[in-house]
N, C-alpha and C positions, 0 to 999 in steps of 0.2 A: 485508268481511271473502271468506275465499277460498269460491269454490264446492266444492260436496261432491265433483264432480271431481277437483280439484286436490287436495283433502286427504287423499282415498284415494288419489290418486299418489304425495303426499309420505308416506303411511302407509307404504305399499309399498316406495318408495325406502330409508326409514328401516329398514324389517324387514331387507330383503335386507342392507344396510350391518351390522346387530347379527349375523345369521346369519351374514355371511363373517369376523366378527371373532373371534365366541366360541370358534372353533378354536385361537385366535391367544392367548388372555387370558389360557393358564397356560404360555405359551411362555417370557414373562421374570421368571418366580417368582423372586422375591429377586433378581434382576440387578440391577446399578448402572449405572443411563444419565444419563450427563452430559449436557446442554443448553446451548449457548453461546445466550443470547439477545441480539441487538443491538439496538444504541440504536433504529435504524431501525423495529424490528419493535415497539418500545412505544410507536408512536407513539398510537395513540388507544386511548379507554376501554374501548371496544368490544373492540379486538384484545385488550390487555391480559387482559380477563374471560375470554374465550376460550381463551388460552393457559393461563390461572390452573385452568380445570376441566380443561385435559385433564391436567395434571400431577398435580392432585387426583385423579382418575382412575386415572393411572397407579400412584399408592401406594394406592390403594383395592386392585388388583388383585393387588398383591404387589411392583411394581416399585421400587427405591430411586432417585427422580430426585434429581440434584443441578443446579440453576439458577447459571451462571454468566453475567452480564451485563456488557454494556457500557453506553454512556452518552453517546458524544462530540456526537452533537448537543445534547445537554442541557449537556453542559459548555462547548461555543461558546456556547450560548444565555447561558449565567450570565456569563462572561470578556467577553463584548461588552457585557452589561449594567452591567460593571465596568468599563469602556473597558479592558481587557486586551487588548492584541493578539499573537496568538500566532505565533511563526516556527516553521518547518517544514524539517528536513533529511530529505531521502530519501524523504517523504512521511508522518515521524513529528514528531509535535508536540516541539518541545521545551521542556522542563519545567523553570524554575528553581522556588526556594522557593517562591514565591507564587501560581504556578500551579498548583503541587501542592499547595497547600493547598485550592483550589477545587476540584482535581479529586477529593479524598477527600472533602469537604465534597459535592460532588454524586451522587459514587458510592458511598461505604459510606453517605450519608445519605439524600439525598432520593430518588435513583432505586432503592436497595435496598429503603426500606422503602416505595414505591410495591409492589414487586413483592411484598414480603411481606405485605403487607395485602391484597393482591389473591387470592393465594393462601387465606389464612385468611377471606376473605369466603365462598369458594366451597366452605369446608367443610376445607382442609387446616391443618395445623400446620406454618407455616414458621418461620424463625428466619434471621435477618440476620446475614452475618457479612460480614467482609474478611478478605485472606490475613494479615492482623494479628494476628488473635486465634487462641491458642493456636499462634504459629509455624507457621500452615498454610503459609504460604508466604514463605520465606526467598528472596531476589532479592542479586544482585550486579548493577552497573550495565550496562548494556546497550551504552553507550558515551558516554566522559565529554563530546561533544559533545551530547549529548541532554539531558545534566542528570539531573534525578532520574526519568527511565528504565529500570525496572528488566527482568530476565529470571527467570524463576523457576532458582533452584539447587539445592533443597534443600523438599520437599513432605511435609507431617508431616499425615497426613490420618487421626488418631486421633479426634479430636473429631467427626469428618465419622461415622464409624463407628457412634460412640457416638450420635448424634442418629438414623441408623437403625434402631439399637435402641429408641427412643423413638416410633419412626414419624413421624418430623421428617422436613421438607424444607429441607435446607438450600439460603441463597440467598446465594449469596458474589460482593464487589466485588472487582475485580482488582486490588487494593492491595496491594503486597506490604511484609514487614520487612526493611529493610537489615541487613549482620552489627553495623553501629557504630550501630545509635538510627535511621537515615533509614528514609523511608518512599517507596517507589517506586510510580509508575504503571506498572502492568502491559497491554500489549494483551490485551483481552479473550479473543480465541481461544486467544492461546499459554497465558494461566490456565489456559482450560478445557481446551486439550489435555494441558497437564501435570496438571491434577488428576485427570481421565479415567486416563492413564498410570499414576501412584499409587495408586490405585485398583482398576488392573486390568477396568476398565468394560468392559460386556460392550458398549455402545454410545457413541459421540460425536455428539451431533447437531449441526451447525453451521447456525443456521436465519440465511438471507441473505434479500436480496431478488430474488435468480435463482433459476430452477427446479433448478439443479444444475451439474453440470461437464459442456458442450455439445460434442462433436466439430466437425471442421471444417466439416463441413455446417449446424451451427448446432442440430444434434438433441442434446437430452440424453442422455448415455450412463448408465445406470442402474447399471452394476456396473466396475470397476475395480479393476485389482491396481494395487499400489505400481510395477513398470513400465509399466504405461501410461500411468499417471499422469508420470513421468518424460520418457517418450517425447513426451507432448502437449505438456509444457514446454519439452522441447527443440525441437522443430516450432514453437512460436509458438502452437500450439493454444490453450494454457491460457495465459495472460496477463491482467497488469494487478490488478485486486482481488480474483481468483479465485487466484493464485498464493499469497499468502498462507495462503487457506484450505486448499488441497492439501498445502500444506507442514506447516501443523499437523496435517491427517490423518494424513499419513505419519509423522509424530513420534510422534503418540500411538498409531499401529498396531505401528509399531514399539517401541513403549514396552510394549508388552503389552493394548493396549485388541484388543476383539475386531474392531471395525470402526467405521469413520465414516464417517457420511453427509452429504453437502452438501446442503440442501433450501430451498425457498424459505419461510420462516417466514411469510408474510403467507397463505398456503391456510390454510383455516379446518381446525381438526386435522392438522395436517401431522406432529404427532410422532405421535398415534395412527395416523394412515394408514401410517406408515412402520414401526411394531411391530406394530400389529395386523392388517395385510392381508397379504395374498400380493403383489402387485404393488408395495406400498412405495411411497416417496415421494422425489422428488431422485436425487444418484449415490451408491451406498453403495462405499464405498474400503477393500480388504483388503489386509494386507502380500504 
């Protein structure tokens, strides 16, 4: 058990955090915030519960959160258990019909419902969807070599806005519908960016396992414009796995999203820190 001094210190710290947040709680009243939750961020039950509490609090103070999730590690695990070997081209999984069935089973089934259940357990009203529901996300093939990997061609967000009216929280698996009855696997970041742009969201939060976009000295850059991102990419400062994140952010803000933020989803209350504190969290990117 904590001693009295430690308990007092914790109480003071909590009070200061709440006092800091209070002026910001109405800043995003009725705003739309799209959150991309990656597979690695869903690794622990404790982390999932913490994320769920944050999302429920956002809804409670008037924010309209939309969760778009991935699930790559879970897909890899089930494919391995089934003895299915994945092949990749340019870093992307080649998805044949058999693999696509597994991907849909994991993303629209196990992973999606786990997030829905976590949010509902914390007092929210979450509804699980995929891009196939109500023709939310219509896709074209991204590259014939990749098989059933799609790129969003048309987003129909009417169902999402109806759920907002019922104070529900959409949780969306990045599975898209083809124009000829196909089912497509869509990169989670890409799906989140496209949905955010269609909703003209106030924020797109891309949760990662790094603290944000870093400069040449390895220091996180807290605010960037599109031109800054392009220059840093050309110079090789932004490289590797950060490139798809920044590309998604740029596409989103150029498509009508007010700002996109790349932040570390492993940090407790990362989404709340970004929205409801003056210092924010991670790297915010504007057009």
